[in-house]
C-alpha positions as CSV (number, residue, x, y, z in Angstrom):
1,M,9.1,60.6,31.4
2,F,6.3,59.6,29.1
3,V,4.1,62.1,27.6
4,Y,1.1,61.6,25.3
5,S,0.6,64.7,23.1
6,D,-1.4,62.8,20.2
7,N,-4.9,63.2,21.6
8,A,-6.5,64.3,18.3
9,A,-5.7,60.7,17.0
10,T,-7.2,59.3,19.9
11,M,-7.8,60.0,23.8
12,P,-7.5,57.3,26.6
13,L,-10.8,55.9,27.8
14,S,-11.9,58.3,30.5
15,K,-12.9,56.9,34.0
16,E,-16.8,57.6,33.5
17,A,-16.8,56.3,30.5
18,F,-15.2,53.0,31.5
19,E,-17.4,52.7,34.7
20,A,-20.5,53.3,32.5
21,M,-19.7,50.6,30.1
22,L,-18.2,47.9,32.6
23,P,-22.0,46.4,33.3
24,F,-22.6,46.2,29.6
25,L,-19.6,44.2,28.7
26,R,-19.9,41.7,31.3
27,D,-23.5,41.2,33.1
28,N,-26.0,43.2,31.1
29,F,-25.3,41.7,27.7
30,G,-28.7,41.5,26.3
31,N,-29.6,42.1,22.7
32,A,-31.3,45.8,23.0
33,S,-33.6,44.7,19.7
34,S,-35.1,41.8,21.5
35,V,-38.0,41.8,23.9
36,Y,-37.1,39.7,27.0
37,G,-36.0,41.3,30.5
38,V,-32.3,41.4,30.1
39,A,-32.8,42.9,26.5
40,R,-35.1,45.6,27.7
41,E,-32.4,46.7,30.4
42,A,-30.0,47.3,27.3
43,S,-32.8,49.0,25.3
44,R,-33.4,51.2,28.1
45,A,-29.4,52.0,28.7
46,L,-29.6,52.8,24.7
47,Y,-32.2,55.1,25.1
48,G,-30.8,57.3,28.0
49,A,-27.1,57.1,26.2
50,R,-29.3,59.1,23.3
51,E,-30.9,61.3,25.6
52,D,-28.0,62.0,27.3
53,V,-25.9,62.6,23.9
54,A,-29.0,64.9,22.6
55,R,-29.1,67.0,25.8
56,A,-25.0,67.7,25.2
57,L,-25.5,68.8,21.9
58,G,-29.1,70.7,22.1
59,A,-30.8,68.3,20.0
60,K,-34.0,65.9,20.6
61,P,-33.1,62.3,21.2
62,E,-34.8,61.2,17.9
63,E,-32.3,63.2,16.2
64,I,-29.4,61.0,17.4
65,Y,-28.3,57.9,15.4
66,F,-25.4,56.0,16.9
67,T,-23.2,54.8,13.9
68,G,-19.8,52.9,14.1
69,G,-17.5,56.0,14.2
70,G,-17.0,59.2,12.5
71,T,-15.9,57.8,9.2
72,E,-19.3,56.1,9.0
73,A,-21.3,58.9,10.2
74,D,-19.5,61.0,7.2
75,N,-20.2,58.7,4.6
76,W,-23.7,58.4,5.5
77,A,-24.5,62.2,5.6
78,L,-22.9,62.5,1.9
79,K,-23.9,59.0,0.4
80,G,-27.5,59.4,1.9
81,T,-27.9,63.0,1.1
82,A,-26.7,62.5,-2.5
83,E,-29.2,59.2,-2.8
84,A,-32.1,60.8,-1.4
85,R,-32.0,64.2,-3.2
86,R,-30.5,63.1,-6.7
87,E,-33.6,64.3,-8.5
88,R,-33.3,67.8,-6.6
89,G,-29.7,68.3,-8.0
90,R,-26.5,66.6,-8.0
91,H,-23.8,69.4,-6.9
92,I,-22.1,69.0,-3.8
93,I,-19.8,71.5,-2.0
94,T,-16.8,70.8,0.4
95,T,-13.5,72.0,1.2
96,A,-10.0,71.3,0.3
97,I,-9.1,70.6,3.9
98,E,-11.5,68.0,5.0
99,H,-10.7,64.7,6.7
100,H,-10.6,62.0,3.7
101,A,-13.7,60.0,5.3
102,V,-15.4,63.5,3.8
103,L,-13.0,63.8,0.9
104,H,-13.0,60.2,-0.5
105,T,-16.6,60.0,-0.1
106,A,-16.8,63.3,-2.2
107,E,-14.5,61.6,-4.6
108,Y,-16.6,58.7,-5.0
109,L,-19.8,60.5,-5.3
110,G,-18.1,62.5,-8.4
111,K,-17.5,59.0,-10.1
112,Q,-21.1,58.4,-9.9
113,G,-22.2,61.6,-11.6
114,Y,-22.2,64.1,-9.0
115,E,-20.4,67.4,-9.4
116,I,-17.8,68.4,-6.7
117,T,-17.1,72.0,-5.7
118,L,-13.7,71.8,-3.2
119,L,-13.4,75.5,-1.4
120,P,-10.1,76.4,-1.2
121,V,-8.7,78.1,2.0
122,D,-6.8,80.9,3.1
123,E,-3.2,80.7,4.8
124,L,-4.7,80.2,8.2
125,G,-6.9,77.4,6.9
126,R,-10.3,79.4,6.9
127,V,-13.0,79.4,4.4
128,T,-15.6,81.9,4.3
129,P,-19.7,82.1,4.2
130,E,-18.9,84.6,1.2
131,Q,-17.1,81.4,-0.7
132,V,-19.8,79.3,-0.1
133,R,-22.5,81.6,-1.2
134,A,-20.6,82.5,-4.4
135,A,-20.6,78.3,-4.8
136,L,-23.9,77.8,-4.4
137,R,-26.0,76.9,-7.5
138,P,-29.5,76.0,-8.1
139,D,-28.6,72.2,-8.3
140,T,-26.7,72.3,-4.8
141,I,-28.1,69.6,-2.6
142,L,-25.3,69.7,0.1
143,V,-22.5,71.7,1.7
144,S,-20.4,70.0,4.0
145,V,-17.5,72.0,5.8
146,M,-15.6,70.6,8.9
147,T,-16.1,72.5,12.5
148,A,-12.6,72.3,12.9
149,N,-9.6,70.8,11.2
150,N,-7.9,67.7,12.7
151,E,-4.2,68.8,11.5
152,I,-4.2,72.6,12.1
153,G,-6.8,73.1,14.5
154,T,-8.7,76.1,12.8
155,I,-12.0,76.4,13.5
156,E,-14.3,77.5,10.9
157,P,-17.4,79.9,10.9
158,I,-19.9,76.8,10.9
159,R,-22.8,79.3,12.2
160,E,-22.5,81.9,9.5
161,I,-21.8,79.2,6.5
162,A,-25.1,77.1,8.0
163,A,-27.0,80.3,7.7
164,V,-26.0,81.1,4.1
165,T,-26.6,77.5,2.8
166,R,-30.3,77.2,4.6
167,A,-31.5,80.4,3.1
168,H,-30.3,78.9,-0.3
169,G,-32.3,75.3,0.7
170,A,-29.4,73.1,0.6
171,L,-28.5,70.7,3.5
172,F,-25.4,71.2,5.5
173,H,-23.1,69.1,7.5
174,T,-20.4,69.5,9.4
175,D,-17.9,66.9,10.5
176,A,-17.3,68.0,14.0
177,V,-15.3,64.7,15.0
178,Q,-12.4,66.9,16.6
179,A,-14.7,69.8,17.9
180,V,-17.3,67.9,20.3
181,G,-16.1,68.0,23.8
182,H,-13.5,70.5,23.3
183,I,-15.4,73.4,22.5
184,P,-18.9,74.6,22.8
185,M,-21.4,73.2,20.4
186,D,-25.0,73.3,20.2
187,V,-26.8,72.1,16.8
188,T,-29.7,74.4,17.4
189,D,-27.5,77.4,17.7
190,L,-25.3,76.7,14.8
191,G,-28.1,75.8,12.7
192,V,-26.7,72.9,11.0
193,D,-28.9,70.0,9.6
194,M,-26.4,67.0,10.1
195,L,-23.4,66.3,12.4
196,S,-20.9,64.2,12.6
197,L,-18.9,62.9,16.1
198,A,-16.6,60.3,17.1
199,G,-16.6,59.0,21.0
200,H,-12.4,58.3,21.1
201,K,-11.9,61.8,20.6
202,F,-13.0,63.1,23.8
203,G,-12.5,60.0,26.0
204,G,-15.0,57.5,25.0
205,P,-14.4,54.2,23.4
206,K,-13.3,53.8,20.0
207,G,-15.8,52.2,17.2
208,V,-18.6,54.2,18.1
209,G,-19.9,57.4,17.1
210,V,-23.2,59.4,16.1
211,L,-24.7,61.3,13.0
212,Y,-27.2,63.9,14.2
213,I,-29.7,64.4,12.0
214,R,-32.3,67.0,12.2
215,K,-35.6,66.6,12.6
216,G,-37.5,66.5,9.1
217,V,-34.2,65.8,7.1
218,R,-34.5,62.8,5.2
219,I,-31.6,61.1,3.9
220,T,-31.3,57.3,2.5
221,P,-29.8,54.9,5.1
222,L,-26.3,53.7,4.5
223,L,-26.5,50.0,6.1
224,H,-29.5,48.1,5.6
225,G,-30.8,45.1,7.4
226,G,-32.7,44.4,10.4
227,G,-34.0,48.0,10.6
228,H,-32.2,49.1,13.7
229,E,-32.0,53.1,14.8
230,R,-35.5,53.5,13.8
231,G,-35.0,51.9,10.2
232,Q,-32.0,54.3,9.6
233,R,-28.8,52.2,10.6
234,S,-29.0,48.4,10.6
235,G,-27.0,46.3,12.6
236,T,-27.0,45.0,16.2
237,E,-26.6,48.4,18.8
238,N,-23.3,48.5,20.5
239,V,-24.8,49.3,23.7
240,A,-21.6,49.4,25.7
241,G,-20.3,51.9,23.1
242,A,-23.1,54.0,23.1
243,V,-23.1,54.0,27.1
244,G,-19.3,54.7,26.9
245,L,-19.6,57.7,24.4
246,A,-22.5,59.4,26.2
247,A,-20.8,59.1,29.6
248,A,-17.6,60.8,28.0
249,L,-19.2,63.4,26.3
250,T,-21.7,64.2,29.2
251,H,-18.5,64.6,31.2
252,A,-16.7,66.4,28.7
253,V,-19.7,68.8,28.5
254,Q,-20.0,69.5,32.2
255,T,-16.2,70.4,32.5
256,L,-15.5,71.9,29.5
257,P,-15.2,75.9,30.7
258,E,-12.7,74.6,33.1
259,T,-10.6,72.2,30.9
260,E,-10.9,74.8,27.6
261,A,-9.4,77.4,29.7
262,L,-6.8,75.0,31.3
263,V,-5.7,73.4,27.8
264,T,-5.7,76.6,26.0
265,A,-3.2,78.3,28.6
266,R,-0.8,75.2,28.0
267,R,-1.0,75.2,24.6
268,A,-0.3,79.0,24.4
269,R,2.9,78.3,26.4
270,V,4.0,75.4,24.2
271,I,3.3,77.8,20.8
272,E,5.5,80.6,22.5
273,Q,8.4,78.3,23.2
274,L,8.4,76.3,20.0
275,S,8.1,79.7,18.1
276,K,11.5,80.6,19.3
277,I,13.0,77.5,17.3
278,P,14.5,79.2,14.1
279,F,12.9,78.7,10.7
280,S,9.7,77.4,12.5
281,R,6.0,78.3,11.7
282,L,2.8,77.6,13.5
283,T,0.3,76.6,11.1
284,G,-3.7,77.1,11.5
285,D,-5.4,80.0,12.7
286,P,-3.7,81.2,15.9
287,V,-7.0,82.6,17.6
288,H,-9.8,80.6,16.3
289,R,-8.0,77.3,17.2
290,L,-8.9,74.0,19.0
291,P,-7.9,74.1,22.5
292,G,-5.1,71.5,22.4
293,N,-4.0,71.8,18.7
294,I,-0.2,72.8,18.3
295,S,1.0,72.4,14.9
296,F,4.3,73.6,13.4
297,V,6.5,73.2,10.2
298,F,10.4,73.1,10.5
299,E,12.6,73.8,7.7
300,A,15.2,71.2,6.7
301,V,13.4,68.5,9.0
302,E,11.4,65.4,8.0
303,G,8.4,65.3,10.0
304,E,8.7,61.2,10.3
305,S,12.0,61.7,11.9
306,L,10.6,63.8,14.5
307,V,7.9,61.8,15.3
308,L,10.4,58.8,15.7
309,G,13.0,61.0,17.6
310,L,10.1,61.9,19.9
311,D,9.2,58.4,20.4
312,M,12.8,57.9,21.5
313,V,12.4,60.2,24.4
314,G,8.9,59.2,25.4
315,V,6.7,61.4,23.7
316,C,3.8,60.6,21.6
317,A,3.1,63.2,18.6
318,S,2.3,62.7,15.0
319,S,3.0,64.5,11.6
320,G,0.3,65.8,10.2
321,S,-3.0,63.3,10.3
322,A,-2.8,60.4,12.5
323,C,-4.9,58.9,9.8
324,S,-2.5,59.4,7.0
325,S,0.4,57.9,9.1
326,G,2.9,56.2,6.9
327,S,2.3,58.1,3.8
328,L,5.2,59.7,1.9
329,D,3.1,62.1,0.7
330,P,2.8,65.4,2.3
331,S,-0.6,66.7,4.1
332,H,-2.8,67.6,1.7
333,V,-4.0,70.2,4.4
334,L,-0.7,71.8,4.6
335,L,-0.7,72.0,0.8
336,A,-3.9,73.6,0.9
337,I,-2.5,76.3,3.0
338,G,0.3,77.1,0.5
339,L,3.0,75.4,1.8
340,P,5.4,74.0,-0.6
341,H,6.0,70.0,-0.5
342,E,9.6,70.5,0.8
343,V,8.1,72.8,4.0
344,A,5.2,70.8,4.3
345,H,7.0,67.5,5.0
346,G,8.4,69.1,8.2
347,S,5.1,69.1,10.0
348,L,4.6,68.2,13.6
349,R,1.0,68.1,15.3
350,L,0.8,68.0,19.2
351,T,-2.4,67.8,20.8
352,I,-2.7,68.2,24.3
353,S,-5.2,67.5,26.9
354,E,-6.2,68.3,30.5
355,N,-4.5,64.9,31.4
356,N,-1.2,66.7,30.4
357,T,0.7,68.0,33.8
358,E,2.7,71.2,33.7
359,E,5.9,68.7,34.4
360,E,4.8,67.2,31.0
361,I,4.6,70.4,29.0
362,D,7.8,71.6,30.3
363,Y,9.2,68.2,29.2
364,L,7.4,68.6,25.8
365,I,8.9,72.0,25.1
366,E,12.4,70.7,25.8
367,Q,12.3,67.2,23.9
368,V,10.8,68.9,20.7
369,T,13.3,71.5,20.7
370,N,16.0,69.1,21.2
371,T,14.6,66.5,18.6
372,V,14.6,69.4,15.8
373,T,17.9,70.1,17.0
374,R,19.2,66.9,16.2
375,S,17.3,65.9,13.3
376,R,18.7,69.1,11.6
377,R,22.2,68.0,12.3
378,M,21.7,64.9,10.1
379,S,20.1,66.7,7.5
380,P,21.3,67.2,4.0
381,L,19.2,70.2,3.8
382,W,20.6,71.9,6.7
383,N,23.8,73.9,6.9
384,E,25.1,73.4,10.7
385,E,27.7,76.2,10.4
386,A,25.4,78.8,9.2
387,Q,22.2,77.3,11.3
388,S,20.1,78.0,8.6
389,P,18.6,75.7,5.7
390,T,21.0,75.1,2.8
391,E,18.3,76.3,0.4
392,R,15.0,78.3,1.1
393,F,12.0,77.3,-0.4
394,W,9.7,79.2,1.3
395,T,9.3,82.6,3.0
396,P,6.3,83.2,5.5
397,E,6.3,86.9,4.8
398,I,5.8,85.9,1.0
399,Q,3.8,83.4,1.7
400,R,1.3,85.8,3.8
401,E,1.4,88.4,1.1
402,D,0.4,86.3,-1.2
């Protein structure tokens, strides 16, 4: 059996997205910035996609800017704000568990003379509005907190943090790449100034994303050239990508109540069964969590060996963030929630969707359990006779008390 359980890395292209894109890949190939007939058709399709995305997010069409993906959107939000507001201040606040698209951009800005505050999180990966309030300074120009973590699935109190930031006068950006299409998201209700998303995380194509910029907010363009996207993001428009993203997002939002309930129930069953594996721990918030996210650490197991072992039995999974695959360093997110290196190395992330059947869920549970058992038998850190780690580097009870 083949089970795809790495949907946080990318989801398969949805039927709705494929059908919407096809005419613009084959027949309607016009450049949306030209003036003749076939180009005007492409331009109308692009504006229609903009309207659809705005409707799905509770935004206005003129607040939607298409990008090359979530990473570009994050870079633009941080760098564009830093450049536009550098005379007001040079202090930026973010968290220790952000995606590298935010963390590495913040690090870059730190080398350009900006001061970066990285807020710590608790053992469930949560940051509080009180932490943000305490970190704000007169020269703070931007706060960036992700809506939901890509590794451990914890959902942050974005609405409350945005209110604190707005009262202070700083701009607020949220990386919502993992959240959009999977939990209800309304930019007006949340009160955010900027929001990033990526099409391939909810059934759209790869290589296209969106930065929502609230009307009245001014940031500097990241890309310069022919003045596309109303002068804010130059480059020939990816019409097929935008149309596919909009179709996938519209479908995801329309079916969200049904799919969220279905996926959450299946997620709960997997978590319940995998929690029975000795010396395992669920990472992330067990309640305020993305519907499809199942993230564990297993003592005396190497995460990469788990991923490879699961691949041999037809299960696609990841160890920590897919974007960090191949790195020998433990996940920065798992270290930030207090796990020691030895335990953080034994991480496994499963991310399911509505496409996973009950039969696949049963197989997933069975194969993860078997693969952990097999991996421990080969591990020098596992005492097979005692059925326990040879040395305990960490105990959950002590960690929670700390």
